[in-house]
Each structure stands twice: as structure tokens, then as C-alpha cells.
C-alpha positions in Angstrom: -19.7 53.8 -125.1 -21.4 53.6 -121.7 -23.9 56.3 -122.7 -24.8 54.4 -125.9 -25.2 51.2 -123.9 -27.5 52.9 -121.4 -29.6 54.4 -124.3 -29.9 51.0 -125.9 -31.2 49.6 -122.6 -33.7 52.4 -122.1 -34.8 52.1 -125.7 -35.1 48.3 -125.3 -37.2 48.8 -122.2 -39.6 51.2 -123.9 -40.0 48.9 -126.9 -40.7 46.0 -124.5 -43.3 48.0 -122.6 -45.0 49.1 -125.8 -45.1 45.5 -127.1 -46.7 44.3 -123.9 -49.2 47.0 -123.9 -50.2 46.3 -127.6 -50.4 42.6 -126.9 -52.7 43.2 -123.9 -54.9 45.6 -125.8 -55.1 43.2 -128.7 -56.0 40.3 -126.4 -58.8 42.3 -124.8 -60.0 43.6 -128.1 -60.1 40.1 -129.6 -61.9 38.8 -126.5 -64.5 41.5 -126.6 -65.0 41.2 -130.4 -65.8 37.5 -129.9 -68.1 38.3 -126.9 -65.7 36.7 -124.4 -65.9 38.1 -120.8 -62.7 39.6 -119.5 -62.3 38.8 -115.8 -61.5 41.6 -113.4 -61.1 42.3 -109.7 -62.4 45.0 -107.3 -61.4 46.2 -103.8 -64.1 47.7 -101.6 -64.5 49.6 -98.3 -67.7 49.8 -96.4 -69.5 51.3 -93.4 -72.9 50.6 -92.0 -75.1 49.2 -89.2 -75.4 46.0 -87.3 -78.4 44.5 -85.5 -78.6 41.5 -83.1 -81.3 38.9 -82.7 -81.4 36.6 -79.7 -82.5 36.4 -76.1 -82.6 40.2 -75.7 -84.0 41.0 -79.2 -86.7 38.4 -80.2 -87.9 37.7 -83.8 -91.5 38.2 -82.7 -90.7 42.0 -82.5 -88.7 42.4 -85.7 -88.9 46.2 -86.0 -87.8 46.8 -82.4 -85.1 44.1 -82.5 -83.6 45.5 -85.7 -83.6 49.2 -84.9 -83.7 49.8 -81.1 -80.2 48.6 -80.4 -78.7 49.1 -83.8 -74.9 49.6 -83.7 -72.1 50.1 -86.3 -70.1 48.0 -88.7 -67.0 48.7 -90.9 -65.1 46.5 -93.3 -63.2 45.8 -96.5 -63.3 43.2 -99.2 -61.6 41.8 -102.3 -63.7 40.5 -105.1 -62.8 38.5 -108.3 -65.4 38.5 -111.1 -65.0 35.3 -113.1 -68.0 35.5 -115.4 -70.7 37.9 -116.3 -72.8 36.4 -113.4 -70.4 34.8 -111.0 -67.9 36.3 -108.6 -66.2 35.4 -105.3 -65.0 37.6 -102.5 -63.0 37.6 -99.3 -64.4 40.0 -96.7 -63.4 41.3 -93.2 -65.9 43.1 -91.0 -65.5 44.7 -87.6 -68.8 45.4 -85.9 -70.6 45.9 -82.5 -73.8 44.3 -81.5 -75.7 45.0 -78.3 -78.8 44.1 -76.3 -80.5 45.4 -73.2 -83.6 44.1 -71.3 -84.5 47.6 -70.0 -84.2 49.4 -73.3 -86.2 46.7 -75.2 -89.0 46.6 -72.5 -89.3 50.0 -70.9 -92.7 50.8 -72.4 -95.8 50.6 -70.2 -97.0 47.6 -72.2 -93.9 45.6 -71.7 -92.4 46.6 -68.4 -94.4 43.9 -66.5 -92.9 41.0 -68.5 -90.2 38.7 -67.3 -87.5 40.2 -69.6 -87.8 43.6 -68.0 -87.4 42.1 -64.6 -84.4 40.0 -65.7 -82.5 43.3 -66.3 -79.5 41.8 -68.3 -77.6 43.6 -71.0 -74.5 43.0 -73.1 -72.4 44.4 -76.0 -70.1 42.3 -78.2 -67.5 43.4 -80.7 -67.4 41.0 -83.7 -64.4 40.4 -86.0 -65.7 38.4 -89.0 -63.8 36.9 -91.9 -65.8 35.4 -94.6 -65.6 33.9 -98.1 -68.7 34.4 -100.2 -70.0 33.5 -103.7 -71.9 36.1 -105.6 -74.5 35.6 -108.2 -75.3 38.7 -110.3 -79.0 39.0 -111.1 -78.0 41.7 -113.6 -75.0 40.2 -115.6 -72.0 42.2 -116.6 -71.1 43.0 -120.1 -67.8 41.8 -121.8 -65.6 44.0 -119.7 -65.8 45.9 -116.4 -65.9 49.3 -118.1 -69.0 48.2 -120.0 -70.9 46.9 -116.9 -74.5 48.0 -116.5 -75.3 51.3 -114.7 -77.4 49.4 -112.2 -77.0 45.9 -110.9 -78.4 43.5 -108.3 -76.9 40.4 -106.8 -77.2 37.7 -104.2 -74.5 36.3 -102.0 -73.9 33.4 -99.6 -70.8 31.8 -98.0 -69.2 30.8 -94.8 -67.7 33.0 -92.0 -65.5 32.7 -89.0 -66.4 35.2 -86.2 -64.4 36.1 -83.1 -66.5 37.6 -80.3 -66.3 38.5 -76.6 -69.5 39.5 -74.8 -69.2 42.1 -72.1 -71.5 43.8 -69.5 -71.2 47.0 -67.6 -70.3 46.6 -63.9 -72.5 48.9 -61.8 -69.9 49.3 -59.1 -66.9 50.5 -61.1 -68.5 51.5 -64.4 -66.2 49.2 -66.4 -67.2 46.8 -69.2 -66.4 43.3 -68.0 -65.7 40.2 -70.2 -68.4 37.7 -69.3 -67.1 34.4 -70.7 -64.3 34.0 -68.2 -66.8 34.5 -65.3 -68.9 31.5 -66.3 -72.1 33.4 -65.5 -74.3 30.3 -65.9 -71.8 28.1 -64.1 -69.9 27.1 -67.2 -66.8 25.1 -66.3 -68.0 23.8 -63.0 -69.1 20.3 -62.2 -72.6 19.6 -63.4 -72.6 22.6 -65.8 -71.8 23.1 -69.4 -68.2 23.7 -70.5 -67.2 27.3 -71.3 -68.4 28.5 -74.7 -66.0 29.2 -77.5 -65.2 32.8 -78.5 -64.7 31.8 -82.1 -67.8 30.6 -84.0 -68.8 29.7 -87.6 -71.6 31.6 -89.3 -73.4 31.5 -92.7 -73.8 34.9 -94.4 -76.6 35.3 -96.9 -77.9 38.5 -98.4 -78.8 40.8 -101.3 -77.1 43.8 -102.8 -77.6 46.6 -105.3 -74.9 48.4 -107.2 -74.6 51.7 -109.1 -71.8 52.6 -111.5 -70.3 56.0 -110.6 -67.7 55.9 -113.4 -65.6 53.3 -115.2 -63.4 52.7 -112.1 -65.9 53.2 -109.2 -69.1 51.6 -108.0 -71.2 52.3 -104.9 -73.2 49.4 -103.5 -75.7 48.8 -100.7 -76.0 45.4 -99.0 -78.2 43.7 -96.4 -76.6 40.6 -95.1 -77.9 38.2 -92.5 -75.6 35.9 -90.4 -76.9 32.6 -89.2 -74.7 31.4 -86.3 -74.3 28.2 -84.4 -74.1 29.6 -80.9 -76.6 31.0 -78.4 -73.8 32.8 -76.5 -73.2 36.0 -78.4 -75.2 37.6 -75.6 -73.9 35.3 -72.8 -77.4 34.2 -72.0 -78.6 30.7 -72.9 -79.5 28.4 -70.0 -80.4 28.7 -66.3 -79.4 30.7 -63.4 -76.5 29.1 -61.6 -76.1 28.4 -57.9 -74.7 31.6 -56.3 -72.4 29.5 -54.1 -70.3 28.9 -57.3 -69.3 32.6 -57.2 -68.5 32.9 -53.5 -64.9 33.9 -54.2 -65.8 36.1 -57.2 -68.2 39.0 -56.3 -68.1 40.4 -59.9 -69.3 37.1 -61.3 -72.0 36.9 -58.6 -73.2 40.4 -59.4 -73.3 39.9 -63.2 -74.9 36.4 -63.0 -78.2 37.7 -61.6 -79.2 41.4 -62.0 -82.9 41.1 -61.2 -82.5 42.9 -57.8 -80.6 45.9 -59.1 -82.6 49.1 -58.5 -81.2 50.9 -61.6 -80.8 49.9 -65.2 -77.1 50.3 -65.5 -76.8 51.6 -69.1 -79.5 54.2 -68.7 -79.4 54.9 -64.9 -83.2 54.6 -64.7 -84.9 53.6 -61.5 -86.8 50.3 -61.9 -88.7 50.3 -58.6 -92.1 51.4 -59.8 -92.0 49.1 -62.8 -91.0 46.1 -60.6 -94.0 46.8 -58.4 -96.2 46.5 -61.5 -94.4 43.3 -62.5 -95.1 41.7 -59.1 -98.8 42.6 -59.1 -99.3 41.4 -62.7 -97.3 38.1 -62.4 -97.6 37.2 -58.7 -100.5 39.2 -57.4 -98.1 40.7 -54.9 -98.3 44.3 -53.7 -95.3 45.7 -51.9 -93.4 48.9 -51.4 -90.1 47.2 -51.6 -90.1 45.1 -54.8 -86.3 44.5 -54.7 -86.7 42.6 -51.4 -89.9 40.9 -52.4 -88.7 39.6 -55.8 -86.5 36.7 -54.4 -89.5 35.4 -52.4 -91.3 34.6 -55.7 -88.6 32.3 -56.9 -87.9 34.6 -59.9 -84.2 34.4 -60.8 -83.7 31.3 -58.6 -81.0 28.8 -59.4 -82.2 26.4 -62.1 -84.8 28.8 -63.5 -84.5 30.3 -67.0 -81.9 32.9 -67.6 -81.8 32.7 -71.3 -85.2 32.5 -73.0 -84.4 30.8 -76.3 -82.4 27.6 -75.5 -83.5 26.0 -78.8 -82.5 29.0 -81.0 -79.2 30.6 -81.8 -78.1 34.2 -81.7 -77.8 35.8 -85.1 -77.0 39.2 -86.5 -77.6 41.5 -89.5 -75.4 43.9 -91.4 -76.6 46.8 -93.5 -73.6 48.3 -95.4 -72.7 50.9 -98.0 -69.5 50.0 -100.0 -67.3 52.0 -102.4 -65.7 49.5 -104.9 -62.7 50.3 -107.0 -61.9 48.4 -110.2 -58.3 47.1 -109.9 -56.1 47.5 -113.0 -55.1 44.4 -114.9 -51.7 42.9 -114.2 -49.3 43.1 -117.2 -46.6 40.4 -117.1 -43.6 41.0 -119.3 -40.4 39.0 -119.6 -37.5 40.6 -117.6 -35.0 42.8 -119.4 -31.5 41.6 -119.6 
């Protein structure tokens, strides 16, 4: 009797599964026969590049700013396709951006400018969560498996980005977090308050998609992020009074690096280039530019440390994604 009861339960389960499957197929078939779009979801994984634009990478040199200090990005996303043209996605991206006065200005045409002499650098690991709307320039067909071979789309949304700029300490070779040091006097009387390490951003971009098979797509995207902070690179305002860092030699050293003989990241000697800088900008010839530079007032308290106080720092992602079409969920009543 127990065996017959078990067989009846198994048979009942099989019948229920078959009924659910037939109902689902019939629903999709009816929707497609009427030309109704069947919503679907995808999950994606991507890798790519990241570029930074700001005080160390100006927009007036777009090619150099995009490629000279390009770094990496990696991320994942979930996308829900509601109509043939509209979709929404949630995305997480982990990326690194970086900037360096020496690397950006070490050519003979640029080494006499003030940014070479400033000698600052940074790197910043970003953790971005965003929600985006997608508009498909090439609409889908009635179901995901009938989507076009090629597709293009636009996207825009809102993002929350956690960041933490760092610089390399020439004394111990370690990457030091800059925000706690208050390198421009932040947190002291008469100076700005410390900047936030969590910022909003607006992602906008364009993408192209290629259908590998019924379940997989590959896509390429270029996405620009407009932020509301000028502190992704820790440089915004003026040099602070060195007396503020009397009890913190690390903060004192990283606040003003104009008199460092070597570019820390590359280990290059800056002496000859600084001689050229003094001749071009101050008509001053000297064999010891590191000693002569302070006499010009360059890097003095109250003078510009950041060179774009009216602009914010922004970044750009270029990513390749593999996207998987998630199976539809079948909901059946529980067996008793």
C-alpha cells in the first residue's frame, strides 16, 4: 500500500510538472502569436578599462588623459528587459583610476609647466553601485531567443561610489590613504571640512551587443561618469600652512612634493627638468633647483595645489560583457 501511495505521489508530481510546462508554453505561444513581447532577464559579467579626468588629466588633452594612465575595471550586472526597447539594470563595478604629474608631463614640451613641477600623483580604487535605464536603439523581437543578431543601446542612471585616494610614500614605499591626512588642511580651523569618501555619480553611455546564441550575448560599452566631487585625486584647493602638519611628517611630505628630487612612481630624477622650469617661468638659472624653487613662491601656502577648482573629477569605463539569458521562472501550486 505504501508503494502504491508513493507511485501515486510521483505520478501526480509528473502530471503537475507537465501541466505547468504546457501552460507556460501555451502562454508564450499565444503572446508571440499576438505579437506581445515576453519580458526576460539577463545576468552579465564584464572586464575592461578605466580612465580618470581631473587635476592630473585635463580635458584639453583628451587622448593623453584617456590612455596614458588607463587602468582596469571589473563588474557584474542584472538586467530586466520590460519591452522591446526598454530595460533596467543594477550594476556593481570595482575599478582603479590613477593620475601622475610626472607621467603626464615628462615630454620636453611639457616638463617646463607648473604641473610637472607640482609632482603629485594618486591612485584610487572605486566601488560603484548603480541603477540604470536602457533604451535599445535596435528593438528586440517578441522573445529573447528571437532578438536581433546585432543591437545598439543607450543607458543612463544614478550611481553611488565609494573611493579612497592614496599616494606612494617615498620613504617607506607604502601607499598611504590621503583623506585622513587632510593634505589641504581639511578639518582645521579656517579650512574646508574633510571630503566624503562616498559620492554620487551620473553614468551615461552607449553600448553594442552581438548575439552568440539563444542564451548568450557579448556586448561592448563606453560609459562616462559625471561626479559631484573634485577630490577623487585629493587635489582641489590651495597648499596648506606646513605648520598644520608639525606633528605628522607623513602628511607634511605628501602635502607638498615640489621639492622631491625623484618622481616616486617611476624613480626618475627631476633635477634637469626643474632647471628648465625655473628658467622658463622665473628666468632663474641655478645648479640646485630643489633649493631655489621655494624662493620663487611656487608651492607656497595659499597658492594653487589643485588646478580646476570649478570642475569636478570624472571617470570613464570601457567594458566587455558576457550576458546570459536567465530561464523563466515556473510557479506551480505545491503538491499535497
